[in-house]
N, C-alpha and C positions, 0 to 999 in steps of 0.2 A: 332255707327249708321250704318255705311257702312256694317259691318258684319251682323247686324240684318236684313238689307234689302236683302242681299244676301241669308240669310236663308229663308226669306219669299218667295223669288223667287224660291228657290229650293223646298220649300213646295208646291207651286203652280204647279211646273213642276211634282213633284211626284204625285199630285192629278190627273193631266191630264193623266199620264202614267197608273195609277191604273184604271182609267175609261176604257182605251183601253184594259188593260190586263185582267180585271175581267169582261169585257163586260156589264158594268153597264147601266141602262137606260140613254138615252141621251148620249150614248157612244161617238159618233163622233160629234154630234151637241150640242154645249154648249150655254145655254141662261144665263140670269142674275142670276137666282137662282143657277146655277151650278158654277158660278165664284164669287159669292158674298163674299167668304172669301179670294179671291186672292187680292194681293196688286194691286192698280190701274195701276201701271206701268208694271205689268206682261204681259198684252195684247200686249203692244208695243214691248216688247222684244220677245215674242213668234211670233209675226208677222215678226220681223227682222230675226229670226231664221228659218222662214218658217214652224214652228210647227203648226200654225193655219192659216186659211184664213177666210176672211169675208164671212158669209153665208147670205141667204135671211132673211128678217125680219120675226119674229115669226108670225105664222098664228093664234095662240091662246095664251092666257096669263092668269095667275092666277089673278083674280080680288080680290083686298084686300080692297075694299071700305066698305065691311060689314063683319060680323063675319062668313058668310057662306063660304067664300073663294072658289068661283066657278071658274072653268076654262071656260073662254068665248072666242068666236071667235073675232079676230081683224078685224075691217073694216077700209077702207081708201078711201080717195077721193082727187083729185087734185084741189087745189085752184086756184084762178085767177092769182096769182103771180107765179104759177108753183110748189109751194111747196106741198108736199104730207102730208095730215093730217091723223093721225091714231087715232082711237077711238074705244070704245065698248059701248054697251048698257047693263046696269044692269037691268036684268029682275026680279030677286027675290024680290028686295026691291024697284023696280021702281024708281031707282035713275036717270034714263034716260041716256043721252049721257055722256060718261066720256072720256075726251081727254087723250091721251097717249103721253109720251115723246119718242123721237126716241131711246134714250139710253135704255129704258125699253124693246125695241123690238129687239135690236141687238143680233145676234147669230154668233157663231164662229164654224168653222168646223176643227176638228183636222185632219191633213194631214201628215201621216207618210211617204208617198212617197216623198214629197218635203223635209221633215225633213231629210230623209236618204241622200239626196244629199248634204244637208248642213253639215251633220256629215262627209261625205266623204271628203268634202273640208277642214274641220277642221283637219281631220286625214292626209290630203295630201297623199291619197292613189293613187296607180297606177290603171289604167283602169277606165272605166266609171261606175258610180253607176246605178243599174237597179233593178226593181222589179222582183223577181224570182217566188214568189207564191202570188196571189192576197190578199192584205191586211194582209199578214202573214210574208213574208220573203223578205228582200231587200239585195241585194249584194252591199257592199260598195267599193270593190276593194281590191288590194293587198298591204301589208305593212310589212316591216321587223320589228320584235319585238324580242328582245334578240338575234339579229343576224340571226333569222330564218324568212323566208318569209311566211306570213300567208294570207289566204283569210278571209276577215272580213265581217260579216253579222249582220244586225239588224233584230231581231226576235220578233214577237208578239205571245203570247200564248205558251210560253215555258213549262208551267205546264199543258197545256191542253192535254188530252189523245191522241189526234191524232198527237201531235207534233213529236214523234219519227218516226212515219210512214211517215210524211211529209218530214223529213230530209232524210230518207232512199230513198224516191222517187227522191230527188235532187242529190243523189250520191255525197254528199259533202265530202271534205277531202281526195279524191282519188289522186289528184295530189299534193296539198299543204295542210298543216294542217289548219283546220278551227277554227275561233275564233268568238264567238257570243256576241253581245250586246243585252241584254234583257231589257224589259221595267221596270220590278220591281224586279224579283227574279231569282235565279239560281236553276234549277231543280236538284234533286238528281240523282246520277248514270247516268248522261248525259256524253257521251264519249268525248265531246269537251269542251274546256275552255269557260266559259260564265260569263259575267260581267254585273250587273245591271247598267243602264245608270247613275242613281243618285249617284252611288259610284265612277264613273270615270270621270264625268263631273265637271268642275269648273264653278260655277254660280256666275257671277259678273255683276254689272250694266255696267261695261266697255265692257262686251262681254262674250261669251261662249267659253270655251276651254277644251281640254282633259288633264287629268292627266295621261300621258303615263307612268310615273314612277310608278304609282299605279298599272297599268296593268302588268308591268314587275315584280314588287314585288309580285303581286298576283300569277303570273305564277310560280315564284320561290318558293313561299310557297306551291303551289299545288304539285310541283315536290318534295319538301323536305318532305311533308307528305306521299308521296309514296316511300320515300327513303328506309324505312325498308323493303319494299316489293321487290319482284324480278319481274321486269317489262321488257317486250320485245315486244313493240307495234309499229306498223307502223302508221304514221300520214302523209299521203300523200307521199311526197318524203323524209320524215324524219323518222328515227326510234328513239322512246323514250325508252331508256334503263336504268334500275336501277339495281345495284347489291351491296348488303351490305351497303346501305346508300348513295351510290354515284349514281347520275342520270346525264345522258348526252343525248344530241340529236346528232345523227350521220346521215350523208346523206346516202340515200338508195344505196344499192348494192345487187346484186342477191344472194350473199352468205347469207345475213340476212334471206331471205325467206327459204332457206334450214335449217338454224339454228332454225327458228321458228317452222318448222314442227317437227324437232327432239326434241326440248324442250317440245313440246306438248305431246310427247309420250315417256316419260322416260322409259329406260330398255326394249324397244320394238325394235326388229330388223326390219329394213326396207330395202328392196333391193334397190340398187342404181337406177335401172330403175324405181321402184315405186316412189322413192323420187323425181327423175327427173320429172316424169309425174305429181306429185302432185303440183309442182311449175310451170313448163313450159307448162303444159296442152297438149303438143304435143310430140310424140316420137322423140328421137334424130335421126339426119340423119346419116346413116351408114358411117363409115370412108372410105375415098378413099384410095386405095392401102393399105389396113389394113395390118399391120405387124402381124406375127403369135402371137396370144395372149397367154401369158404364164399362167400357172395355178395360181389361187389365192394365192398370197403370204401371204394374211392374213387369209386364210381358217384354222380354228382351227383343230388340229389333235387330234383324240380321242386316248385313250390308246389302243384300238383295232387296230387302224391304225399303231401305233408305233411298235406293236408286230408282225405284219405281215412280212413274209419274203420278202426281196428285191432282185432285179436282181443283178447278180454278176458284178463286175467292168468291166470285158472284154465286156459283153453284153451291158452295159451302154455306153461304149466308141463307140461300133459299132452303136448303135442306134443314138447317137449324131452326128456321122460322116454321117450317112444316112440322117438325118434331114437337114444337111447343103446341101447335094447333091439335096434333094427334093426342097429346096428353090431355088436353081439355076435352076432346071428343070421347076418349076412353072413360074419363071421369063421369061423363053424362050418359053413356051407354047403359041401358037397363041390363041387369044381370041375366035376364032370361033371353036376351037378344044375342045368342052366342054367334050367329052368322056374321052380324055386323061387327061384333067385337073381334072376331077372328080376322075379318077383312082389314080392319084398322091396324091390328097387331102385325099382320103380314106386311102392310105398307111400312110400318115402323121398322121392321126387321130389314126390309130392302134398303131403306134410307141409311140405317146403321152400317149396313154392308158397304154402301157407297162411301160413307164417311170414313169407315175403318175396315178396309177390305181384307187385312191380314190379322185382324184381332179376333180373339175367342171371347165368348160371353158366358158369364156365370149363370147357372140355374139358381133359383131361389135357395135350394139346399146347399149348393156350393158357396153361395154368398153368406149364408148362415154359418157354415163351417168356418169360413175365412174370419168372419167377425169374432166368433167365439174364440178361436185359436189366438188371434192377435190380442184380444182383451185379456185372456187368461195368462198368456206368456208375459204380457206387460205387467200384470200384477205379480207374477212370480219373480220377474227380475227386480221389481221394487223391493220385495221381501229379501232377496239375495243381496241387494246393494246395501242393506242395513247391516248385514253380518259379514259378507265377503265382497267388498267393492270391486276387487280385481276380477273376480269371476263374473260379476254382473257386467262389467265393461267388456270382458272377453266374449260373453254371449251376445251382447248387443252388437258387437262388431262381426260376429261369426254366423249369427242366425238370420236368415231372410224369411219373411213370411209374406203371404199373399195368395195367389192362385195356387202356387206350389211353395213348399217350405223346404229349406235346406240348412244344414249345419256345415259350414265351411271354414274350419280352423286353418290358420296359416301353417301350423305345425301339427303333426300327428300327436294326439294325446290318448293315452291308454286309460280310458274311463272304466272304472269298476262300477257296474250297474247292477 
């Protein structure tokens, strides 16, 4: 008997949610006809959960005294004892005055704003619940689910055309991954986890509660269905990463952003400075007291370069000796003596050209970018190796960094970014 009552309560709840989601007539205001199939106790429970509030008495009602079924205006008057009497006059059949019972005029207003606060209390979220977009989106607070802190939202109209645009305008999921509770359904191709309320709420006459285990299982299932794909997506301060069936969530680090850019452009060479700007958006600050930058150690040598004549050993020794002297001279040159400094620097450049005629030289900004990228990617790979060792090994073997950076997988991988 108890299970049957709980199912009836759940059916009434689903009916209320469908009215809101599908924008049916009498969407927010419910009269006797709208709730005639609800169990009598549903109203009291919905009041306790703050899903509904008492509305004003109906101003018109369907008169069922005759076969014409007319909608008639409701009239009222205050009697001597202070009681309000409600009635209508039947015009078509001239039945005259027809008294109405109060129960036939009661109306209820669905109130998602108040209900969202009740849900936040049930979930025991951090931060105060609030309406983010009128009658469409409510922030419930933050909560850890599967060890990851999420921002939780109650959403109406997830299948409506304007919903993706609405979500974009709120810039959700930028700091923490967002999780949505929908009224009836889960939209396809929506980038955030979404759960219909009737699937994760436990309806009992003893009270309403959340099935958090169901949410965790569903999240795990969503991740496992993506397991055969190659996924490298940022969700707020967390990266959701899948490789060969294994999926993990890893806390954000700058190196992941560099990796994401490279994964998006396989077999394309990207200069260190270009990659740095793509992620950081601002050029690197020039290094202070920059040491002389050596030619690119990773610069590929063509066959033509290898066949060109090189300077003899004696000249090379003299050049190297002179370079050391130049470094000492540059260190002693007064900062205001720009002419002397330029003359010495020019001599140094000429010597380097003689030693490395085909090499390119990094500017301080390029060197700064190279160092930042290599250090941050190294840190990101270390994080990945603790969770997905195979992916860490794959990236170490496929990603080359230096003056230019490339991702060169042996086989094509369809990364979901």
